[in-house]
C-alpha positions, 0 to 999 in steps of 0.5 A: 468406932476405931478410936473407941477400939484404940482407947479400949486397947490402951486401957487394957494394956495400961492395967499391968503397968500402973503399979509396977516398981523398978527393982533393978536396972543395969546398962553396964555403963557405970563400970567404965571407970572401974573396969574398962571394956575388956576381957574377964569382967569382974561385975558392977555391984548389980550383976557379977560373973557366976563363976567364982570371985572374979575372973578365974583363968580356965573357968567360964567368964564374961566380957565387957564390950563397948566403944573402946573395944567393941568396934574392932570385933562388932563392926556391924553394930553401933555401940552406945555405952557398954554391953555384956558378951556372955562368952568370955575370954578364958578358953573354949569348951566350957559348959556353960560358957558363962553366966552373970547373976544379980543379988536377991530380988523379991516381989509378992506379985512376981517380976517382969524382966526386959532386956536387949539381946543380940546374936554373937554378930561374929559369924559363929553358930547361934548361941543359946541364952537362958534367963532364970529367976526363982527356979523358972527359966526361958531360953533364947537362941537368936540368929548370929546376925540378930541386932539388939532386940527388946525381949520381955519375960514374966516370972511368977516366982516371988523371989530369987536371983536373976541370971543370964547364962550362955549354955556353951560350950564356950567358943568366945563368941557369945550373945550380947545383952544390955539394958536389963530392967526388972519390975514388980508384977506379972499379968494376972489371968484376968488381965490376959483374958481382957487383953485377948478380948481387946485384940478381938475387939480392935480387929473386929471394929477395924474390919467391919467398915471394910466388909460393908464397903466390899459388899456394896461394891459387889 
């Protein structure tokens, strides 16, 4: 019975992914030849700093960190390519600390956004990252010591600019983000209902044999 439950769950979870198309992907590695890891990142054509045309001293900025400069500041994090530090090097007290923004994205079915998020990893107080699209937002406040963790958010908005913002005030020790992917579509209400039923079904079928065995032993 358990194998049928697993098959049922696989079918349910496959409903959402079947027709999804990738609208955006950025691992922030392609800028290595254009702008080596360092302060005041100027963008890569997919995301750009949302604080004016390039780095402006005294305004919020983001930093590009990686194998070149990352180990000096993030000794407890193994780097594989570049990442974005959402609180840059242009001073303290900026509100928000910094933000990056994409070009215009659109999907009639809304969008799913996945990304890797880590805490500041430098012993500072936890920072808050706000992910926004089409007037909708989600907030994340990871522990400062949190390693890269895969996060997923669903936006029902059909068009907009995707942004990641460190709310500040800036202290030059922001959260880190990497591997941002945007795909079309979000789960429909009927899909959510089927997923919930699937969870109950898997739990019920997995639990029944144990219940019967305990009864006989009693």
